C-alpha positions, 0 to 999 in steps of 0.5 A: 143489130139495133142501129140508132138511126136505120132505114126505117127510123130515117124515113119516118123522121122524113115523112113525119116532118114533110107531112104534104109529101106522098107517104106511099110514093116515097116510101116505095121509091126508097125502099125500091131503090134499096132492094135493087141497088146492085141491079140499078148499079149494074145498069149504070155501068151499062149504060156509062163509060164511068166506073161507080168510083168516078162518079160523085157520090149524089149524082150516083144516088140521083141515077140510081132513083131515077132509073128505078122510076124508068124501069120498075115504076109506072106512076111517072112518065119518062120525060118527066122524070129525066127532066127532074133528075136533070133539074135536081143535078148540079150544073156540072153533072147535068149533061152526064145525068141527061145522057145517061138517063135518056139512054135508059129511057130509050133502050127500056126494053133492052135493059128490062130483057137484060135484067131478067137474064142476070144470073148471078144472085149478089146482083139479081137480089141485091145481097152480099154474097156473105148472107147468100152463102150462108142462106144455102146452108139453111134453106133447100131452095136458094132462089125461092128464099131469096125471091121471098126476101126480096118482096115488099114486107106485110104487117101482122097485127095483134089485138089487145084482147083485154081491150077489144074482141077479134071480131070488133076489130075485124069490123073496123078493119073492113070498115076504113077499107084496108085489105086483110087476111086473118091468120085465126091460129095466131089471133091476127091480121095480115096487112098489105105493107106497100107503100103507105098502108102502115102509116093508114093502118096506125092512123086509122086504128088510133082514131077509132081507138083500138088498141094494137101493135106489130109482131111478126108470126115468127116472132109471135111463136116465140111467145106461144112457146114460152106460154106452153113452158113457163107456168109461174114466172118468165124472163124475157132477157132482151125484150125491147121493144117489148112485143114478145113480152106483151103477147106472152102476157096476154096469152098467160095473164097470170104469168109473172114476167120480168122484162129486161133490156140494156136500153133504158129509153125502149124500156120507157116506151114499153112502160108506156105501152103497158099502162096503156093496154092495162097489163099489170104482170110485167115487171120492167128492169134496166140491166146489162144481162152480161152482168146480172144485177137480180136473180130468182128463179124462172120456169123459162127464160126468153134469149131472143138475142141482138143479132144481124137481122138477117131474117128481116130483110124483107122490112130491112132491105137496107141489111141486104148489103150492110152485114159484114163478117166483121159484125157476124163475129160481133154478134155471135160473141156477144150472144155467146157471152149472153147466154153463158151469163144467163146459164151460169147466173140464173135459176131456170128450167128452159132457155128458148134461144132465138134470133131473127137470122139464119146465119149459122154463126148466130144459131147452131155455133152459139149453142154449139160453142156453149155446149162443148164447154159443158162437160157431160153436156147431153146429160144436163141440157136436153133440147127440146124437139119443137117440130110438133108445135112448129107444124101445128101452127103451119111453119115450114122450117129445117132442123139444125144440129141443135134448133129450128130454121123457120124457112120462107112460108107463103101462108105465114109470111114469117121472117126467117127466125132461128129457134132453140129450146133448152131444158136446163138441168141443175148439173149443167149450171153447177158444171158451167160455173166449175169450167169457169172458175 
């Protein structure tokens, strides 16, 4: 799922237009409120006799922010939070806001204890029950997974090794005072993402002339696997914003890569990125992969399909309460259609299917539906065991019916991806076409 204006874009636009504001304070507050939305509403229900439906939307938001600052933040005195909220409230709401927040400040210890004792995971972690039900299917420890997804994100940065060495960038990170951790198997640095660290990182590295890009370890794994199975030519079906193709090109400079996406504007940004990095072996194509306008043989096709992004809740906490049954069904059908088109219309030896999601309908469900519709599928499509490479790079995982679910991992801080590598035989494509006709 790639909304036109998600939380990160909206916040970035606001901060760009309000440079005098504290980026770190605003970012922490915005993400903090969203991560605890259900818990904050629970507190409001305890402090007010009004139901949420009887509280005006602007007042409700003001109460969430203020209660978050009172309960979870140590940056502001209680009286300052209450006074500022009352000042900002509309005249007819000032008395109500004042009463609720003063009670919250006066009963803070009781409220903190009450929040710690909440047992319902959908309130404690402000996560839709639908997501919790799916998470139960893919992880052995539900509470640990919810806790993991509730944390502030970290940044994983990769370096354009054709411009700068790993040691050079490590030295610069130290010089600018950013706390980082090395993930040497990935040639990656992990930097805490709290508050304004990301903005500082971007500005400082750009000012120093160092080329870099963000890519979570789970996403990097897609490129790493692809580099091992693609010798001459690879296709990245849904490439934008392009990190997978960029990493693959840097890992294998001799590989010819076609990077396809339906979004022309995002591909133009990727074009500028490739030019800045000096990467000549990526050919950009604007096309709807479901109605393919090109052909040729590829050793491997990367199908990192558009999805709900449920596995990225750490950096997209606004999705916790946005993912619905309808959205899951829509994405699953779209993913199936893309896979169907790739299998029917392209000549390829391998398809690397991946989604940044733990939802079974978008993972094993999509592959299961496809395999069931191919006659003699077991003879024509083989599921490659990825467990050795997952273990080599230190990932925790659960083996699904057709692929692998990446689980929370404190050392790698990976998003929760699903990956399946399909070895495609000629008969599978012919059978697919016969079935369709």
